C-alpha positions as CSV (number, residue, x, y, z in Angstrom):
1,M,52.8,-173.8,61.2
2,N,55.8,-172.3,63.6
3,E,57.7,-169.4,62.2
4,E,60.9,-169.2,64.0
5,L,64.2,-170.3,62.2
6,K,66.9,-172.7,64.1
7,R,70.0,-170.5,66.0
8,T,72.7,-172.8,64.3
9,L,75.2,-171.0,63.0
10,G,78.3,-169.4,65.7
11,T,81.4,-167.6,65.1
12,L,83.0,-169.1,63.0
13,D,79.8,-168.5,60.6
14,I,79.6,-165.4,60.6
15,F,83.1,-164.9,60.0
16,S,82.4,-167.1,56.7
17,I,78.9,-165.3,55.4
18,A,80.5,-161.9,56.4
19,A,83.9,-162.2,54.9
20,G,82.6,-163.8,51.8
21,A,79.8,-161.6,51.1
22,M,83.6,-159.0,50.8
23,I,85.9,-161.5,48.8
24,S,84.9,-160.9,45.4
25,S,84.8,-158.1,42.3
26,G,86.3,-155.6,44.6
27,L,89.6,-157.7,44.4
28,F,89.6,-160.0,41.7
29,V,88.4,-157.2,39.4
30,L,88.3,-154.0,40.4
31,P,92.3,-153.4,41.2
32,G,92.7,-153.2,37.3
33,F,89.8,-150.3,36.5
34,A,91.5,-148.8,39.4
35,Y,95.1,-149.2,38.8
36,E,94.0,-147.1,35.8
37,R,92.6,-144.4,38.2
38,C,95.6,-143.7,40.4
39,G,97.5,-145.5,40.0
40,P,100.2,-146.9,42.1
41,A,98.1,-144.9,44.9
42,V,95.7,-147.4,44.6
43,I,96.9,-150.0,47.6
44,L,96.0,-146.6,49.5
45,A,92.3,-146.3,48.1
46,Y,92.2,-150.0,49.1
47,F,92.8,-149.1,53.2
48,A,91.0,-146.1,53.1
49,A,87.4,-147.7,51.9
50,G,87.8,-150.2,54.6
51,L,88.1,-147.3,57.0
52,M,85.4,-145.2,55.7
53,V,83.1,-149.0,56.0
54,I,83.3,-148.8,59.4
55,P,81.0,-146.0,61.0
56,A,78.4,-148.9,58.8
57,L,80.5,-151.7,60.0
58,L,80.1,-150.2,64.0
59,A,76.8,-148.6,63.9
60,Q,75.2,-152.5,62.7
61,T,77.2,-154.3,65.1
62,E,75.6,-151.9,67.9
63,L,72.1,-152.8,66.2
64,A,72.5,-156.2,65.6
65,T,73.4,-157.5,69.7
66,A,70.7,-155.2,70.4
67,M,68.3,-156.4,67.8
68,P,69.4,-160.0,66.7
69,R,66.5,-160.4,64.0
70,S,66.6,-161.8,60.3
71,G,66.1,-159.0,58.2
72,G,69.4,-156.9,59.7
73,T,69.0,-153.4,58.0
74,Y,65.1,-153.7,57.6
75,F,65.0,-154.8,61.2
76,F,67.7,-151.5,62.9
77,V,65.6,-149.2,59.8
78,D,61.9,-150.0,60.6
79,R,62.3,-150.1,64.1
80,S,64.0,-147.1,64.8
81,L,63.6,-144.4,62.2
82,G,59.4,-145.4,61.4
83,S,57.4,-148.1,58.3
84,L,57.8,-146.3,55.1
85,T,61.3,-145.9,56.2
86,G,61.6,-149.6,57.2
87,T,60.1,-150.7,53.9
88,L,62.3,-148.3,51.4
89,A,65.3,-150.5,53.8
90,G,63.8,-153.4,53.3
91,L,63.1,-152.9,50.1
92,A,66.6,-151.5,49.2
93,N,68.7,-154.2,50.9
94,W,67.1,-157.1,49.5
95,F,67.5,-155.3,45.8
96,S,71.5,-154.5,46.7
97,I,71.9,-157.7,47.5
98,A,70.4,-160.1,45.0
99,F,72.4,-157.6,42.2
100,K,75.3,-158.2,43.9
101,G,75.1,-161.8,44.5
102,A,74.2,-161.6,40.7
103,F,77.2,-160.1,40.0
104,A,78.7,-162.8,41.2
105,L,77.2,-164.8,39.8
106,T,78.3,-163.8,36.7
107,G,82.0,-163.6,37.4
108,I,82.1,-166.7,38.4
109,G,80.7,-167.8,33.9
110,A,83.6,-165.3,32.8
111,F,86.1,-166.5,35.1
112,A,84.9,-169.7,33.3
113,G,85.5,-169.2,30.4
114,L,88.6,-167.0,31.1
115,I,89.9,-171.4,33.0
116,F,87.8,-172.9,29.5
117,P,89.0,-170.1,26.4
118,G,86.1,-172.2,24.4
119,L,83.3,-170.8,26.1
120,G,80.5,-168.1,24.3
121,S,79.1,-165.7,25.5
122,F,76.1,-168.4,26.2
123,E,77.6,-170.8,28.2
124,T,79.0,-168.7,30.8
125,R,75.1,-167.0,31.7
126,L,74.3,-170.9,31.9
127,I,76.9,-171.5,34.1
128,A,76.3,-168.3,36.4
129,A,72.7,-169.3,36.5
130,G,73.2,-173.2,37.4
131,A,74.7,-171.6,40.2
132,C,72.2,-169.9,41.3
133,L,70.3,-172.8,40.8
134,V,73.1,-175.0,43.3
135,F,72.9,-172.3,46.2
136,A,69.4,-171.7,46.4
137,V,68.5,-175.6,46.9
138,L,71.9,-175.7,50.0
139,N,69.8,-172.3,51.0
140,L,66.3,-174.6,51.6
141,V,67.7,-178.3,52.4
142,S,69.6,-176.4,56.0
143,V,71.0,-172.1,56.9
144,R,73.4,-174.4,59.2
145,H,74.7,-175.9,55.9
146,T,74.7,-173.8,54.2
147,G,76.9,-172.7,56.7
148,R,79.0,-174.8,57.1
149,M,79.6,-174.8,53.0
150,Q,80.4,-170.5,53.5
151,T,83.2,-171.9,56.5
152,I,84.8,-174.5,54.0
153,L,84.9,-172.3,51.1
154,V,86.1,-169.0,52.6
155,G,88.5,-170.8,54.3
156,L,90.1,-172.2,51.2
157,L,89.4,-169.3,49.7
158,L,91.4,-167.4,52.7
159,A,94.5,-169.9,52.8
160,V,94.9,-169.7,48.3
161,L,94.7,-165.8,49.0
162,L,97.7,-165.6,52.0
163,F,99.9,-168.3,49.7
164,F,98.9,-165.4,47.0
165,V,100.7,-163.0,49.3
166,V,103.7,-164.9,50.9
167,G,104.5,-166.5,47.5
168,G,104.4,-163.0,45.2
169,M,106.4,-161.2,47.9
170,E,109.7,-162.4,46.6
171,E,108.7,-161.6,43.5
172,I,108.1,-157.8,43.6
173,S,109.7,-155.3,41.6
174,L,109.8,-151.6,43.5
175,D,110.0,-149.5,40.0
176,H,106.3,-150.7,40.6
177,Y,106.0,-148.3,42.9
178,R,107.5,-145.4,41.2
179,G,105.4,-142.0,41.4
180,F,103.1,-143.7,44.0
181,L,101.1,-140.6,43.7
182,A,101.7,-139.3,40.9
183,K,98.0,-138.5,40.1
184,G,97.6,-136.5,43.1
185,W,95.2,-137.5,46.2
186,K,92.4,-136.1,44.7
187,S,92.2,-140.0,42.7
188,V,93.4,-142.0,45.5
189,F,90.0,-140.7,47.7
190,A,88.4,-140.6,44.1
191,T,89.3,-144.5,43.4
192,A,88.0,-145.5,46.5
193,G,84.4,-144.6,46.3
194,L,84.6,-146.8,43.6
195,I,86.5,-149.3,45.7
196,F,84.0,-148.7,48.7
197,V,81.4,-151.0,47.4
198,S,83.6,-154.2,47.4
199,F,83.1,-153.7,51.7
200,G,79.6,-153.3,51.3
201,G,78.5,-157.3,52.2
202,L,80.5,-157.1,56.0
203,T,77.1,-156.1,57.1
204,K,75.4,-158.3,55.3
205,A,76.1,-161.0,58.4
206,A,73.7,-159.2,60.0
207,S,70.7,-160.4,58.9
208,V,71.1,-163.6,60.4
209,G,70.9,-162.7,63.9
210,A,67.9,-164.6,64.8
211,E,69.8,-167.8,63.2
212,T,73.2,-167.2,65.5
213,R,74.0,-169.0,68.5
214,N,74.6,-166.4,71.6
215,P,74.2,-163.6,69.3
216,T,75.5,-161.4,71.4
217,R,79.6,-162.4,71.5
218,N,79.5,-164.1,67.7
219,L,78.2,-161.3,65.5
220,P,80.8,-159.2,67.0
221,R,83.0,-161.3,66.9
222,G,82.3,-163.0,63.6
223,M,81.2,-159.2,61.5
224,V,84.6,-157.6,63.3
225,S,87.2,-160.4,62.5
226,A,85.7,-160.5,59.2
227,F,86.8,-156.9,58.6
228,V,89.9,-157.0,60.3
229,V,91.1,-160.4,57.9
230,V,90.2,-158.7,54.4
231,I,91.0,-155.3,54.8
232,L,94.7,-157.1,55.3
233,L,94.1,-158.9,52.4
234,Y,92.7,-156.6,50.1
235,V,95.9,-153.7,50.5
236,L,98.7,-156.7,50.5
237,A,97.2,-158.5,47.7
238,V,96.6,-155.5,45.9
239,T,100.3,-153.9,47.0
240,V,101.5,-157.7,45.1
241,A,99.3,-157.5,41.7
242,V,101.1,-153.6,41.9
243,G,104.5,-154.5,42.5
244,V,104.5,-157.9,40.2
245,L,102.1,-157.5,37.3
246,P,103.7,-154.3,34.8
247,P,101.6,-151.2,34.9
248,G,100.7,-152.0,31.5
249,E,99.2,-155.1,31.7
250,L,97.8,-154.3,35.1
251,S,95.8,-150.9,33.6
252,G,91.8,-151.9,32.7
253,S,93.0,-155.6,33.6
254,L,89.4,-157.7,33.9
255,A,91.1,-160.3,35.9
256,P,94.5,-159.1,37.5
257,L,95.5,-161.5,40.3
258,S,95.1,-163.7,38.2
259,E,97.4,-162.5,35.8
260,T,100.0,-162.4,38.6
261,G,99.4,-165.3,39.3
262,R,99.9,-166.4,35.7
263,L,103.4,-164.1,35.7
264,I,104.2,-166.2,39.8
265,W,103.7,-169.4,38.8
266,G,103.1,-170.4,35.4
267,T,99.9,-171.7,33.9
268,P,99.9,-173.9,37.6
269,G,99.6,-170.3,39.6
270,L,96.6,-168.8,36.2
271,A,94.6,-172.2,36.8
272,A,95.1,-171.8,40.6
273,V,94.5,-167.7,41.7
274,S,91.2,-168.1,39.3
275,A,89.5,-170.9,40.6
276,A,90.3,-169.4,44.6
277,A,88.4,-166.2,41.7
278,M,85.3,-168.8,41.2
279,I,85.3,-169.8,45.1
280,A,85.0,-166.4,45.4
281,F,82.5,-165.4,43.4
282,I,80.7,-168.7,45.0
283,T,80.6,-167.2,49.0
284,T,78.3,-164.3,48.0
285,A,76.7,-165.3,46.0
286,N,75.7,-168.0,48.6
287,A,75.7,-165.4,51.4
288,A,73.9,-162.8,49.1
289,I,70.7,-165.6,48.7
290,L,71.5,-166.3,52.4
291,S,71.4,-162.6,53.3
292,A,69.1,-161.2,50.6
293,S,65.8,-163.8,51.7
294,R,65.3,-162.6,55.5
295,A,64.7,-159.4,54.5
296,P,61.6,-160.1,52.9
297,M,61.0,-162.4,55.2
298,Q,60.8,-160.1,58.0
299,M,58.9,-158.0,55.8
300,S,56.4,-160.4,55.7
301,R,55.7,-161.0,59.1
302,D,55.9,-157.2,59.9
303,G,52.9,-156.6,57.4
304,L,54.8,-154.6,54.9
305,L,54.8,-157.7,52.4
306,P,52.6,-160.2,50.9
307,R,52.2,-163.5,54.1
308,V,54.0,-165.7,51.5
309,F,56.8,-164.8,52.0
310,R,56.5,-165.3,56.3
311,R,56.9,-168.9,55.5
312,V,59.1,-171.6,57.1
313,T,59.3,-174.9,56.2
314,R,58.4,-176.8,58.4
315,R,61.0,-179.7,58.4
316,Q,64.5,-177.2,57.8
317,R,63.0,-174.4,59.1
318,T,64.6,-172.2,56.4
319,P,61.8,-169.2,54.6
320,S,61.8,-171.2,50.9
321,A,58.9,-168.8,49.5
322,S,61.4,-165.4,50.0
323,I,64.3,-167.9,49.3
324,L,63.1,-169.0,45.7
325,V,61.6,-165.2,45.0
326,T,65.1,-163.8,45.5
327,T,66.8,-166.9,42.9
328,V,64.0,-166.1,40.5
329,F,65.2,-162.5,40.6
330,M,68.8,-163.2,40.3
331,L,68.0,-165.7,38.0
332,G,66.2,-163.2,36.2
333,V,69.3,-160.8,36.0
334,V,71.7,-162.7,34.7
335,L,70.0,-164.2,31.7
336,F,68.7,-161.0,30.2
337,L,71.0,-157.6,32.1
338,G,73.8,-155.8,31.5
339,L,74.8,-154.7,35.2
340,E,77.0,-152.0,34.3
341,D,74.2,-149.1,35.9
342,L,72.7,-151.8,37.7
343,V,75.6,-153.0,39.9
344,K,76.1,-148.9,40.8
345,T,72.4,-148.2,41.6
346,A,72.6,-151.6,44.1
347,S,75.8,-149.7,45.4
348,T,74.0,-146.8,45.8
349,M,71.4,-148.1,47.7
350,M,73.6,-149.4,49.8
351,L,75.1,-146.3,50.7
352,L,71.6,-144.9,51.6
353,L,71.3,-148.1,54.1
354,F,74.6,-147.2,55.6
355,I,73.3,-143.4,56.4
356,S,70.3,-145.2,58.0
357,V,72.1,-147.9,59.7
358,N,73.4,-144.8,61.5
359,L,71.5,-142.4,61.8
360,S,69.3,-145.7,63.4
361,I,72.1,-145.7,65.8
362,I,71.3,-142.2,67.0
363,I,67.2,-142.8,66.9
364,M,67.4,-145.4,69.2
365,R,69.7,-144.2,71.7
366,E,67.9,-141.5,71.7
367,S,64.7,-142.5,72.4
368,R,66.2,-143.7,75.7
369,I,64.1,-146.9,75.6
370,H,65.2,-148.5,78.3
371,S,65.0,-151.9,76.2
372,Y,67.4,-151.3,73.5
373,R,70.4,-153.0,75.2
374,P,72.8,-153.7,73.3
375,T,75.7,-155.9,74.3
376,F,78.5,-153.3,71.9
377,R,78.2,-150.5,71.7
378,S,79.8,-148.1,68.9
379,P,83.2,-145.6,70.2
380,L,82.8,-142.3,69.5
381,Y,78.9,-141.3,69.4
382,P,77.3,-139.2,67.2
383,W,81.1,-137.9,65.6
384,F,81.6,-141.7,64.2
385,Q,77.9,-141.5,63.0
386,I,77.9,-138.5,61.3
387,A,81.4,-138.7,59.7
388,G,79.9,-141.7,58.9
389,I,76.6,-139.9,56.7
390,V,78.8,-136.9,55.8
391,V,81.3,-140.0,54.0
392,Y,78.7,-142.1,52.4
393,I,76.3,-138.5,51.2
394,F,79.6,-138.1,49.2
395,L,79.5,-141.2,46.7
396,I,76.6,-141.4,46.6
397,L,77.2,-137.7,45.2
398,E,80.0,-139.7,43.0
399,M,77.8,-142.4,41.5
400,G,76.6,-140.4,38.7
401,A,72.9,-139.0,37.2
402,V,71.6,-142.9,36.0
403,P,72.0,-145.3,39.7
404,L,70.2,-141.6,41.5
405,F,67.6,-141.9,38.9
406,I,66.8,-145.0,39.1
407,T,67.2,-145.0,42.7
408,G,65.3,-142.3,42.6
409,G,62.4,-144.0,40.9
410,F,62.8,-146.8,42.8
411,L,62.2,-145.7,46.4
412,L,59.4,-143.7,44.4
413,L,57.6,-147.7,44.2
414,G,58.6,-148.1,47.3
415,T,56.5,-145.4,48.4
416,A,53.5,-145.7,46.6
417,W,53.9,-149.4,47.5
418,Y,53.4,-148.2,51.8
419,L,50.8,-146.3,50.7
420,V,48.7,-148.5,48.9
421,F,49.7,-152.2,50.5
422,A,51.2,-152.0,53.8
423,R,50.3,-148.3,56.0
424,R,46.6,-149.6,56.9
425,R,48.7,-152.8,58.2
426,V,50.9,-151.7,59.9
427,R,49.9,-150.3,64.1
428,R,54.0,-150.6,65.5
429,S,55.7,-147.4,66.9
430,S,59.1,-146.6,66.4
431,A,62.4,-144.8,68.3
432,L,61.6,-142.0,66.6
433,M,58.8,-141.8,68.4
434,H,59.6,-141.8,71.0
435,V,62.4,-139.2,70.7
436,V,59.8,-136.9,69.4
437,E,57.7,-137.2,72.7
438,R,60.7,-136.3,75.0
439,V,61.2,-133.3,73.0
440,T,58.0,-132.1,72.5
441,A,55.9,-133.6,75.7
442,R,54.0,-134.8,74.1
443,E,52.3,-139.2,74.7
444,L,52.1,-139.7,70.9
445,K,53.6,-143.2,70.8
446,T,52.0,-146.2,71.4
447,P,53.9,-149.3,73.8
448,T,55.0,-151.9,70.9
449,L,57.5,-151.2,70.3
450,E,59.2,-150.9,74.1
451,A,56.6,-154.1,74.2
452,E,58.7,-155.9,71.0
453,L,62.6,-154.6,72.2
454,K,61.7,-156.9,75.7
455,E,60.9,-159.9,73.5
456,I,63.9,-160.5,71.5
457,L,66.2,-159.1,74.8
458,V,64.3,-162.4,76.5
459,D,64.4,-164.5,73.5
460,R,68.1,-163.3,72.7
461,D,69.9,-163.9,76.6
462,R,67.1,-166.8,76.1
463,I,65.9,-166.0,80.2
464,V,63.9,-168.6,80.8
465,E,60.9,-167.4,84.2
466,D,61.0,-167.8,86.5
467,R,58.3,-167.3,90.0
468,F,60.0,-164.2,90.7
469,D,59.4,-163.2,86.8
470,L,55.6,-164.5,87.0
471,L,54.8,-162.9,90.1
472,V,56.0,-159.1,88.6
473,K,54.9,-159.3,84.9
474,D,50.9,-159.4,87.5
475,C,51.9,-156.6,89.9
476,P,51.3,-153.7,91.1
477,V,53.7,-150.7,89.9
478,L,53.1,-147.4,91.5
479,D,55.0,-144.4,90.1
480,I,54.8,-141.6,92.6
481,R,55.4,-138.4,91.0
482,E,55.2,-136.0,94.0
483,R,57.8,-136.3,97.8
484,V,55.8,-138.6,99.9
485,S,56.3,-140.3,104.0
486,S,57.0,-143.8,104.3
487,G,53.8,-144.5,106.0
488,N,52.0,-142.7,102.4
489,L,53.6,-145.2,100.7
490,L,52.2,-148.5,103.1
491,E,49.4,-147.4,102.9
492,L,49.0,-147.1,99.2
493,A,50.4,-151.0,98.6
494,A,47.6,-151.6,101.9
495,R,44.6,-150.3,99.0
496,E,46.5,-151.9,96.0
497,L,47.7,-155.9,97.6
498,A,44.3,-155.6,99.8
499,G,42.0,-157.7,96.8
500,R,45.1,-159.7,95.9
501,L,45.7,-160.9,99.6
502,L,42.1,-161.4,100.9
503,V,43.3,-159.5,103.7
504,P,41.5,-156.1,104.4
505,P,43.7,-152.4,104.1
506,E,43.7,-152.2,107.4
507,T,45.8,-154.6,109.2
508,L,47.5,-154.5,105.7
509,R,48.8,-151.3,106.6
510,E,49.0,-152.7,110.4
511,K,50.9,-155.6,109.4
512,F,53.7,-152.9,106.9
513,T,53.8,-150.4,110.5
514,E,53.9,-152.9,113.2
515,R,57.1,-153.8,110.4
516,E,58.5,-150.7,110.5
517,R,58.2,-150.0,113.7
518,Q,60.7,-153.6,114.7
519,S,63.6,-152.4,112.2
520,C,64.0,-150.3,109.1
521,T,63.5,-151.8,105.7
522,A,65.5,-149.1,103.7
523,I,67.7,-151.1,103.2
524,A,70.0,-149.5,101.3
525,P,70.9,-146.0,99.6
526,G,68.0,-144.9,97.8
527,I,66.1,-148.9,98.6
528,A,63.2,-149.9,101.0
529,L,62.0,-153.4,101.1
530,P,59.0,-153.5,103.2
531,H,57.6,-157.1,103.8
532,I,55.3,-158.8,105.8
533,L,53.9,-162.1,107.0
534,V,49.5,-162.8,106.0
535,E,47.6,-165.4,107.0
536,G,46.7,-168.5,105.0
537,N,48.9,-170.5,103.0
538,G,50.9,-171.0,99.2
539,I,50.2,-167.5,99.5
540,F,52.8,-164.8,97.6
541,Q,52.9,-161.0,96.4
542,V,55.2,-158.6,95.1
543,M,54.8,-154.8,94.3
544,L,56.8,-151.4,93.0
545,A,56.9,-148.2,93.8
546,R,59.0,-145.7,92.8
547,G,59.0,-142.5,94.4
548,R,60.2,-140.4,91.5
549,E,61.0,-137.2,94.3
550,G,61.7,-139.9,96.7
551,I,60.5,-141.3,99.3
552,V,60.8,-140.0,103.8
553,F,61.7,-143.0,105.7
554,P,62.1,-141.4,108.8
555,C,64.9,-144.5,110.2
556,V,67.1,-143.1,107.2
557,D,68.1,-139.0,106.1
558,D,68.5,-140.3,102.2
559,P,65.1,-140.3,100.9
560,V,64.2,-144.2,99.1
561,Y,63.4,-144.1,95.0
562,A,62.9,-148.0,95.0
563,V,61.2,-149.7,96.9
564,F,60.3,-153.9,96.3
565,I,56.9,-154.8,98.6
566,L,56.7,-158.5,99.8
567,A,53.4,-160.2,101.6
568,G,53.7,-163.8,102.0
569,S,52.1,-166.5,104.3
570,P,54.6,-168.5,106.2
571,D,54.8,-171.6,104.3
572,E,56.1,-169.6,101.5
573,R,59.5,-169.1,103.6
574,N,62.0,-169.9,101.5
575,F,60.3,-168.1,98.2
576,H,60.7,-165.0,100.3
577,L,64.3,-165.6,100.3
578,R,64.6,-166.3,96.9
579,A,62.8,-163.6,95.7
580,L,65.3,-161.4,98.0
581,M,68.0,-163.3,96.3
582,A,66.5,-162.1,92.9
583,I,66.2,-158.9,94.4
584,A,69.4,-157.7,95.3
585,Q,70.9,-159.2,92.2
586,V,68.8,-156.8,90.1
587,V,69.6,-153.9,92.2
588,Q,73.1,-154.7,92.3
589,D,73.2,-153.5,88.2
590,P,75.6,-150.7,88.2
591,G,72.9,-149.7,85.1
592,F,69.8,-150.3,87.3
593,F,69.9,-146.8,88.9
594,A,69.1,-144.4,86.0
595,R,67.6,-146.6,84.7
596,W,65.2,-146.8,87.5
597,R,65.5,-143.0,87.4
598,E,64.7,-141.8,84.1
599,A,61.7,-145.2,83.3
600,R,58.9,-142.7,82.5
601,N,55.7,-144.9,83.2
602,P,55.2,-148.3,85.1
603,E,55.6,-150.7,82.5
604,E,58.6,-149.6,82.0
605,L,60.1,-150.0,85.3
606,R,58.1,-153.7,85.8
607,N,60.5,-154.2,83.2
608,I,63.5,-152.8,84.3
609,V,63.6,-155.8,86.5
610,L,61.9,-158.7,84.4
611,L,64.7,-158.0,81.4
612,A,67.8,-157.6,84.2
613,P,70.6,-160.4,84.9
614,R,70.5,-162.6,87.6
615,Q,70.1,-165.9,87.7
616,R,66.9,-167.8,87.5
617,I,65.9,-170.8,89.3
């Protein structure tokens, strides 16, 4: 069965998944608890919490454009820090998203009880469980339908919130902002740590990178725009709630925005905002099933979980087993568990993931793997990442002993699973091994990561191989460490090509020498393009060569470092011109020479040519 997923999600879908995962209990439930801690300065606390998520946002965006694969954070951490860390990250990612989704489902039941006061606890849990089943069916039927539903619901939610903000501004009482910082800045930052989890859903859109059209454009646009819109709505909506709702009613309220809507518009306002809260919980729960199910699927493909999780339905192209297991887990939480400590635990794991993803971007960059080519690069590297790691460690310590204890036990169980089940099934290298190799000057890595990243780039950029690509994939590559003359290089080239062209090496050497005598083939600074004609029909060969210390061509003053050698029969003149055009586009890439000089082996040299942006015919 083909396990590929359909690329159906666009920028608006990514925006909706990210925004829908953020606008939930953090806006409709938490403001009352946050106000109780720091008073009117809760507005600053929400803004500060949004700023704290920026390092994780930038890191996830860079990694997602370089490696748009299912699994999101798990995939990034596994390929950068290794399979043990990847196993822990994948399980933690699935665990935290699924629990946050279950919490949102419980919110659906709770607000149903607010709209229909006669409902009891059992009935509200059944409503939450029913909603979970509906979302599971939607995800099983089609990710495209899921994305459409998410887009429609998020659009409705944003419209209601915008109406709430605009209408509420007229009812604000400035007296409610007196003593704005009466509880001090310390309370603001402590509250920001509590609120921070509200923005955790932002980066979950990276989990559906493999199902995103043009991920190099749509992922960063969708994620960044969702962050900007949501942080503005958070701050403005909380500003209205603080300005309208009396402090005694706001402090500790379970439905602060709904109560604010009641004061502004009466019962219709209460119903409208409560309905918006329901939509918010729906979008969060739906996005949770959509993104959480992708981590076990990718882990199964990588050999870290049983094969059943990798199954993709033949018609709908959705990961059925992974979705079903995620749904069953969330149903169990909704029906039988209390969530307070477990939600904190999920938040702690989310922060661990944020630390891991910031470490991942540092490792990937320092590995200097040439196939790592993000189209979005995080600014202020590595200071943004280091600052993010420090902030997230501080927030973890503020979570309390119980979540830390539960998280520690979870990590121990995850490590045991890796040692018992996964370790013997994994033969991948990680970017960390490339960094170790650089530091120790030893060949500790294997080429699997470079090859995988190359495949990802081919898929990401929709590269359709042409004849030139096929020739380069099979051509000989010379990597000469010492400085040599052009004569020495061409003699080596004649020996390498003789068997492929079925021409004696002496004849080829004479042809190369005569070609150099007629005109210099060093066509640009640092680049040479020797090319000859050979007898026969349908014959064409390519050869690549690098002189690490330079190759001396007598016709130019500066040494040559990149040599492209072409040999073909007279009937291949048209393709000869096409090959020259392809080479010209390859060497005109602004990063070509830096990558060529830094490549560590012949395969990296070959990949530089294969992955270069050019027009393929």
